[in-house]
C-alpha positions, 0 to 999 in steps of 0.5 A: 054325740049321745053316748053311755059308757058303763064301767066297773064290772068283773069278777067277784066272789059271793059276799063281794062288792062292785061299783058300776059306772055309767059316764055320759056325753051328749046329754045331761043325766040328772035331766032323764031317767037312768036305769040299770038293767041286767041280761043273763045268758038265756034270760030277758033283760030285766030292770035293777034300779033307776033314778028319775030327774028328781032324784028318786031311786027305784029298785027290783025286789031282788037287789033291795037293801044290796044295791044303791044308785047314786049320780054325780052331776059334776062328773055326769055319772050315774053309779051303781053300788052293788053289795053282798052279790050273789051268783044270781046276780051274774049278768051283763049290766047296762045302763040306759036313758029314757027321754020320753016322759012316762009314769013310774010304772014304765021305769023298769020296762026296757022298751021305754028307754032310748039310749043304752050303753054297751054293757059290762060283765058282772060274774059272781062266782068262787 
């Protein structure tokens, strides 16, 4: 059964750090584009970061220099290290797998992704 499971969310003060994990079963993560998205209340889901099968990583401008995506092939897990967190980073974070082949211009489009995890809440507040 194909499944993505996120973990690692929580409550953190501004300037703090969290590491999110996206563990997969039923698929090999390094064969696909894996994206991290987030959705704040009342807002659309937005792309945060992604990594393709070649290992190239991509970031939204709002998180460049603060977030880092990585993967562990043995654990079949993709991570999102989030540093210097801001209140504007507060959202539910989702990981997703893109099975169809698209150019990089689609990497931050949620409609291009085929399988989603259940999400993990990140709250940045003092």
